[in-house]
C-alpha positions in Angstrom: -31.7 37.5 -35.6 -28.1 36.7 -35.3 -25.4 36.9 -32.6 -21.9 35.4 -32.5 -22.8 31.8 -31.8 -26.4 31.3 -32.8 -29.0 32.3 -35.4 -32.6 32.6 -34.1 -35.5 31.4 -36.2 -39.1 32.5 -35.3 -41.9 30.0 -35.8 -45.2 31.8 -36.1 -48.6 30.6 -34.8 -49.4 29.1 -38.2 -46.8 26.4 -38.8 -45.2 25.3 -42.0 -45.4 21.5 -41.9 -43.6 19.0 -44.2 -45.4 15.7 -44.6 -43.3 12.8 -46.0 -43.9 9.0 -46.0 -42.3 6.0 -47.6 -44.6 3.8 -49.6 -45.3 1.4 -46.7 -46.3 4.3 -44.4 -48.3 6.5 -46.8 -51.7 5.0 -45.7 -50.9 5.7 -42.1 -49.9 9.3 -42.7 -53.0 9.9 -44.9 -55.3 8.5 -42.2 -53.5 10.5 -39.5 -53.9 13.7 -41.5 -57.6 12.9 -42.1 -58.1 12.4 -38.3 -56.3 15.7 -37.6 -57.5 17.8 -40.5 -59.3 20.3 -38.2 -56.0 21.2 -36.6 -53.9 20.9 -39.8 -56.2 23.2 -41.9 -54.8 26.2 -40.0 -51.3 25.5 -41.1 -49.3 25.5 -44.4 -48.7 21.9 -45.5 -46.2 20.6 -48.0 -44.9 17.2 -48.9 -43.2 15.0 -51.3 -45.0 14.0 -54.6 -47.4 11.1 -54.1 -47.7 11.6 -50.3 -48.9 15.2 -50.8 -51.4 14.3 -53.5 -52.8 11.4 -51.5 -53.3 13.6 -48.4 -54.9 16.4 -50.5 -57.2 13.9 -52.3 -58.3 12.0 -49.1 -58.6 15.0 -46.7 -59.4 18.0 -48.9 -56.5 19.8 -47.2 -54.3 22.0 -49.5 -50.9 20.4 -49.6 -48.0 21.9 -51.7 -46.5 19.0 -53.6 -42.8 18.8 -54.4 -41.2 16.0 -56.4 -41.4 12.4 -55.3 -38.6 11.6 -52.8 -36.5 9.6 -55.2 -36.8 12.3 -57.8 -35.5 15.1 -55.5 -38.5 15.8 -53.3 -36.5 15.1 -50.1 -33.9 17.5 -51.2 -36.5 20.2 -52.1 -37.9 19.9 -48.6 -34.4 20.0 -47.2 -33.8 23.3 -49.1 -37.0 24.7 -47.6 -35.7 23.8 -44.1 -32.5 25.7 -44.8 -34.4 28.7 -46.1 -36.5 28.7 -42.9 -39.7 27.8 -44.8 -40.4 24.5 -42.9 -41.0 24.6 -39.2 -41.4 21.0 -38.5 -41.7 17.7 -40.3 -43.7 14.5 -40.0 -41.6 11.9 -41.8 -42.9 8.3 -41.5 -40.1 6.2 -42.9 -40.2 2.5 -43.2 -37.6 0.9 -41.0 -38.2 -2.5 -42.5 -37.8 -1.6 -46.2 -34.5 -0.5 -47.8 -34.9 2.7 -49.8 -33.1 3.3 -53.1 -32.7 6.9 -52.2 -31.4 6.3 -48.7 -28.6 8.9 -49.0 -31.3 11.6 -49.7 -33.4 10.4 -46.7 -30.3 10.7 -44.4 -29.5 14.1 -45.8 -33.0 15.3 -45.1 -33.0 14.0 -41.6 -29.5 15.5 -41.0 -30.5 19.0 -42.2 -33.6 18.8 -40.0 -31.2 18.3 -37.0 -28.8 20.9 -38.1 -31.6 23.5 -38.3 -33.2 22.3 -35.1 -36.7 21.6 -36.4 -38.9 19.1 -34.6 -39.3 15.8 -36.5 -41.8 13.0 -35.9 -40.8 9.7 -37.3 -43.8 7.8 -36.0 -47.5 8.6 -35.3 -47.1 8.7 -31.5 -44.6 11.5 -31.8 -46.7 13.3 -34.4 -49.6 13.2 -32.0 -47.5 14.7 -29.2 -46.2 17.4 -31.5 -49.7 18.3 -32.8 -51.1 18.5 -29.3 -48.2 20.5 -27.9 -48.9 24.0 -26.5 -46.4 25.3 -29.1 -48.9 24.5 -31.9 -50.8 27.6 -31.0 -48.0 29.8 -29.9 -45.0 31.4 -31.5 -41.7 29.7 -30.8 -38.1 30.8 -31.2 -35.4 28.2 -31.9 -31.7 28.8 -31.9 -29.4 27.3 -34.5 -25.7 27.2 -34.3 -24.1 29.9 -36.4 -22.2 27.5 -38.7 -20.6 30.4 -40.7 -18.9 31.5 -37.5 -18.0 27.9 -36.6 -16.3 27.4 -40.0 -14.6 30.7 -39.8 -13.2 29.8 -36.3 -11.9 26.5 -37.7 -10.2 28.3 -40.5 -8.6 30.7 -38.1 -7.3 27.8 -35.9 -5.7 26.2 -39.0 -3.6 29.3 -39.8 
């Protein structure tokens, strides 16, 4: 649904969850998914390359794997966010390790904010999100209508 200033996105009861972790955090995310697999099995899961495969192998959960992060996986998940096909993301990034694909990581986090999707960057936040009342309810989020914002800026420049 769209009005002048905002676009509404409906998040259904079954969530579409992106799972991403840097190398130093993969083990933590896999263990978290295993601990929470009874909840996660009711949702669509996707993730970047190795992370998705590790989660699927360890937990038995079906996880749609995109490319590895440095090979475009972060951008693939970003595109799914833009298309409204990811409702929230668990992204355990390693704050102590420089990433060669840091611009892609920043772009993914930026697009998550632009499209107002919840993002957990640590396990405590992931726990809070997974145990939120919104995990079992529909939720409507409003995103700024950037097409209108850009059009307004163009009009002001004339």
